[in-house]
C-alpha positions as CSV (number, residue, x, y, z in Angstrom):
1,M,23.7,35.8,33.6
2,L,20.2,36.4,32.4
3,R,18.3,39.3,33.9
4,P,15.0,38.7,35.6
5,P,12.9,40.0,32.6
6,H,14.8,37.8,30.2
7,L,14.4,34.8,32.5
8,L,10.7,35.3,32.6
9,L,10.5,35.4,28.8
10,V,12.5,32.1,28.6
11,L,10.2,30.5,31.1
12,A,7.1,31.6,29.3
13,A,8.4,30.3,26.0
14,L,9.2,26.9,27.6
15,V,5.7,26.7,29.1
16,G,4.1,27.6,25.7
17,L,6.3,24.9,24.1
18,L,5.1,22.3,26.6
19,D,1.5,23.3,25.9
20,L,1.9,22.9,22.2
21,T,3.5,19.5,22.7
22,S,0.7,18.4,25.0
23,C,-1.9,19.5,22.5
24,N,-0.2,17.6,19.7
25,T,0.0,14.3,21.5
26,S,-3.8,13.9,21.9
27,P,-6.0,13.8,18.8
28,T,-8.7,16.4,18.4
29,K,-12.4,15.6,18.4
30,R,-12.5,16.1,14.6
31,A,-9.4,13.8,14.1
32,L,-11.1,11.1,16.2
33,Q,-14.1,11.0,13.8
34,Y,-11.8,9.9,11.0
35,M,-9.6,7.4,12.9
36,N,-10.0,3.8,12.2
37,Q,-11.8,1.9,14.9
38,D,-11.9,-1.6,13.5
39,G,-9.8,-3.9,11.2
40,F,-7.5,-2.6,8.6
41,G,-9.5,0.5,7.9
42,R,-11.3,-0.3,4.7
43,R,-14.9,0.4,4.3
44,Y,-15.7,-3.1,3.0
45,S,-14.0,-6.0,4.5
46,G,-14.4,-9.8,5.0
47,N,-12.5,-13.1,4.7
48,A,-12.4,-14.1,1.1
49,E,-10.8,-17.4,2.0
50,E,-14.1,-18.4,3.6
51,E,-16.4,-16.8,1.2
52,D,-15.7,-14.1,-1.4
53,Y,-17.2,-10.7,-1.0
54,V,-17.8,-7.7,-3.2
55,T,-15.7,-4.6,-2.8
56,T,-15.0,-1.6,-5.0
57,G,-13.1,-2.3,-8.2
58,D,-14.4,-5.9,-8.5
59,T,-16.3,-7.2,-11.5
60,V,-19.5,-9.1,-10.8
61,R,-21.1,-11.6,-13.3
62,V,-24.8,-12.2,-12.7
63,Y,-26.6,-15.2,-14.3
64,D,-30.1,-16.4,-13.9
65,V,-30.5,-20.1,-14.4
66,N,-34.3,-19.8,-15.0
67,H,-34.0,-16.7,-17.3
68,P,-30.6,-17.0,-19.0
69,T,-31.5,-14.8,-22.0
70,D,-32.8,-12.0,-19.8
71,I,-30.3,-11.9,-17.0
72,N,-26.7,-12.7,-18.0
73,F,-24.3,-9.8,-17.7
74,S,-21.1,-8.6,-16.0
75,V,-20.8,-5.2,-14.2
76,N,-18.0,-3.3,-12.5
77,V,-18.5,-2.0,-8.9
78,S,-18.0,1.7,-8.8
79,S,-16.1,3.7,-6.2
80,D,-19.2,4.2,-4.1
81,G,-19.9,0.5,-4.0
82,T,-22.9,0.6,-6.4
83,V,-23.8,-1.0,-9.7
84,L,-26.4,0.0,-12.3
85,L,-28.6,-3.0,-13.4
86,D,-31.3,-3.2,-16.1
87,Q,-34.8,-3.3,-14.6
88,V,-33.6,-3.0,-11.0
89,G,-31.7,0.3,-11.3
90,R,-28.8,1.4,-9.2
91,I,-28.2,-0.6,-6.1
92,H,-25.4,-0.8,-3.4
93,I,-23.7,-4.3,-3.4
94,A,-20.2,-3.7,-1.9
95,G,-19.7,-5.6,1.3
96,Y,-22.1,-8.4,0.3
97,T,-20.8,-12.0,0.2
98,R,-21.5,-14.0,-2.8
99,S,-24.5,-15.9,-1.3
100,D,-26.0,-12.7,0.2
101,L,-25.8,-11.0,-3.2
102,E,-27.5,-13.9,-4.9
103,S,-30.4,-13.7,-2.4
104,V,-30.7,-9.9,-2.8
105,L,-30.7,-9.9,-6.6
106,A,-33.2,-12.9,-6.7
107,E,-35.5,-10.8,-4.5
108,R,-35.1,-7.7,-6.6
109,Y,-35.8,-9.5,-9.9
110,S,-38.6,-11.6,-8.6
111,S,-41.3,-9.0,-9.3
112,Y,-40.6,-9.1,-13.0
113,Y,-41.0,-12.9,-13.5
114,T,-43.7,-15.4,-12.7
115,T,-41.0,-18.1,-12.4
116,P,-38.8,-17.1,-9.4
117,P,-35.2,-16.2,-10.5
118,S,-32.4,-18.5,-9.6
119,I,-29.4,-16.1,-9.5
120,V,-25.8,-17.2,-9.7
121,V,-23.0,-14.6,-9.0
122,D,-19.4,-14.9,-9.8
123,I,-16.9,-12.3,-8.4
124,T,-13.7,-11.3,-10.2
125,T,-11.5,-9.8,-7.6
126,R,-9.6,-6.6,-8.4
127,G,-10.0,-4.6,-5.2
128,K,-8.4,-7.0,-2.8
129,V,-4.6,-6.7,-2.1
130,F,-1.9,-7.4,0.4
131,F,1.5,-5.7,0.9
132,V,5.1,-6.7,0.8
133,L,7.5,-4.1,2.2
134,G,11.2,-3.9,3.2
135,E,14.2,-5.4,1.6
136,V,12.6,-6.7,-1.6
137,L,13.0,-5.7,-5.3
138,T,9.3,-5.4,-6.0
139,E,7.9,-3.6,-2.9
140,G,4.3,-2.5,-2.6
141,S,0.7,-3.8,-2.9
142,K,0.1,-7.1,-4.6
143,P,-3.2,-8.6,-5.9
144,F,-4.8,-11.0,-3.5
145,Q,-5.6,-14.2,-5.4
146,G,-6.3,-16.6,-2.5
147,N,-4.5,-19.7,-1.4
148,Q,-1.2,-17.8,-1.1
149,T,1.4,-18.6,1.6
150,A,4.1,-16.5,3.1
151,L,6.7,-18.3,1.0
152,D,4.8,-17.7,-2.2
153,V,4.6,-13.9,-1.7
154,I,8.1,-13.4,-0.4
155,I,9.7,-15.4,-3.2
156,A,7.6,-13.5,-5.8
157,A,8.7,-10.1,-4.2
158,K,12.4,-11.1,-4.7
159,P,14.3,-10.5,-1.4
160,Q,17.5,-8.5,-1.7
161,R,20.3,-11.0,-1.6
162,D,22.7,-8.9,0.3
163,T,20.4,-7.0,2.7
164,A,17.2,-9.0,3.4
165,N,17.1,-10.8,6.8
166,I,14.8,-13.6,5.7
167,G,15.0,-15.3,9.1
168,R,13.3,-12.3,10.8
169,A,10.4,-11.6,8.4
170,M,7.1,-10.6,9.9
171,L,3.4,-11.0,8.9
172,I,1.4,-8.1,10.3
173,R,-2.5,-8.3,10.4
174,G,-3.5,-4.7,11.2
175,D,-6.2,-3.8,13.8
176,P,-6.3,-0.6,16.0
177,Q,-7.2,-2.6,19.1
178,D,-5.5,-6.0,18.7
179,P,-2.9,-6.0,15.9
180,L,-1.4,-9.5,15.1
181,R,2.3,-9.8,14.5
182,L,3.5,-13.3,13.4
183,P,7.3,-14.1,12.9
184,I,8.2,-15.8,9.5
185,N,11.4,-17.7,9.4
186,L,12.2,-18.5,5.7
187,N,15.4,-20.3,6.7
188,D,13.2,-22.8,8.5
189,I,10.6,-23.0,5.7
190,I,13.1,-23.8,3.0
191,K,14.5,-26.5,5.3
192,G,11.1,-28.2,5.6
193,D,9.7,-26.7,8.8
194,T,6.6,-25.0,7.4
195,T,5.3,-23.9,10.9
196,T,5.6,-20.2,10.0
197,N,4.4,-20.5,6.4
198,Y,1.1,-18.8,7.1
199,T,-1.8,-18.4,4.7
200,I,-2.0,-14.9,3.5
201,Q,-5.2,-12.8,3.8
202,E,-6.3,-9.7,2.1
203,D,-4.6,-6.5,3.6
204,D,-1.8,-8.5,5.3
205,I,1.5,-6.8,5.5
206,I,4.7,-8.8,5.0
207,W,7.7,-7.0,6.3
208,I,11.2,-8.1,5.3
209,P,13.7,-6.4,7.7
210,P,17.3,-5.5,6.8
211,T,20.3,-7.5,8.2
212,L,22.3,-6.0,11.0
213,F,25.1,-5.0,8.6
214,A,22.5,-3.4,6.2
215,E,21.0,-1.4,9.1
216,F,24.5,-0.2,10.0
217,G,25.1,0.8,6.4
218,Y,21.8,2.7,6.3
219,F,22.7,4.5,9.5
220,L,26.1,5.6,8.1
221,R,24.5,6.7,4.9
222,A,22.0,8.9,6.7
223,A,24.6,10.2,9.1
224,L,27.0,11.2,6.3
225,Y,24.2,12.5,4.0
226,P,24.8,16.2,4.8
227,V,28.5,15.9,4.0
228,T,28.0,13.9,0.9
229,A,25.3,16.3,-0.4
230,V,27.7,19.2,0.1
231,F,30.5,17.4,-1.8
232,Q,28.1,16.3,-4.6
233,A,26.9,19.9,-5.0
234,I,30.5,21.2,-5.2
235,G,31.5,18.5,-7.6
236,G,28.5,19.2,-9.8
237,A,29.3,22.9,-9.8
238,L,33.0,22.2,-10.7
239,L,32.0,19.8,-13.5
240,G,29.6,22.4,-14.8
241,A,32.2,25.1,-14.8
242,Q,34.7,22.8,-16.5
243,G,32.1,21.9,-19.1
244,G,31.4,25.6,-19.7
245,R,35.1,26.2,-20.3
246,N,35.4,23.3,-22.7
247,V,32.4,24.6,-24.7
248,N,33.9,28.1,-24.9
249,N,37.3,26.7,-25.9
250,G,35.6,24.7,-28.6
251,N,33.6,27.7,-29.8
252,N,36.8,29.7,-29.9
253,R,38.7,27.0,-31.9
254,G,35.8,26.9,-34.3
255,L,35.9,30.7,-34.8
256,L,39.6,30.6,-35.4
257,T,39.3,27.8,-37.9
258,F,36.4,29.6,-39.6
259,G,38.5,32.7,-39.8
260,G,41.5,30.7,-41.1
261,I,39.4,29.3,-43.9
262,F,38.5,32.7,-45.1
């Protein structure tokens, strides 16, 4: 039985632990400043299916129909969203749609020509991706090319034949306020029912869950990991010791043979 002083210490420790737990559950003011408040969390976003937009990593080709020898170049968008242009200088273009950028550049170049520029912009996308995660062979981010469906991207990611539950796949469109989760049933799609064969957008997440048997297998592997790790360590140590003895025996035999020759 605990004595009163010891009991008070235990109670004080429990209260302190509860205080720490309550502090950790709510973000600090500093953390709130960095938390995503809208969309996927990227600084530049849009819907490239409706009209392509510029983001970091893209290559932009600029061409002036009225002055083709003067304005005809390609430029890469830097990590801060800017490009360096002749005559105009460094300007920020990340986040602009194609038509918006054409208007901005026409206005910037207009002061250098008597004939108003007629700017045409072409965007080569490198900074737009989506993600395929779960029971697939090629997990990770994938380049967004447009006009891609759920079936396209899942087949390209190569689902694991023995562990992927293709009937319970999920499309996740992230948002801190209203995340969208849409079920994908590949079994229905390959039978002709394309109801859940959604069009993929940039930053979409495709999740391929494991089957029930695979989940059980993963659970057993995690539960037995401490035991298997110990046996692996012991086995490695025994093999190392046996290897060392074999090397020593070989060296001894070599020395005996060497001595026998002479």
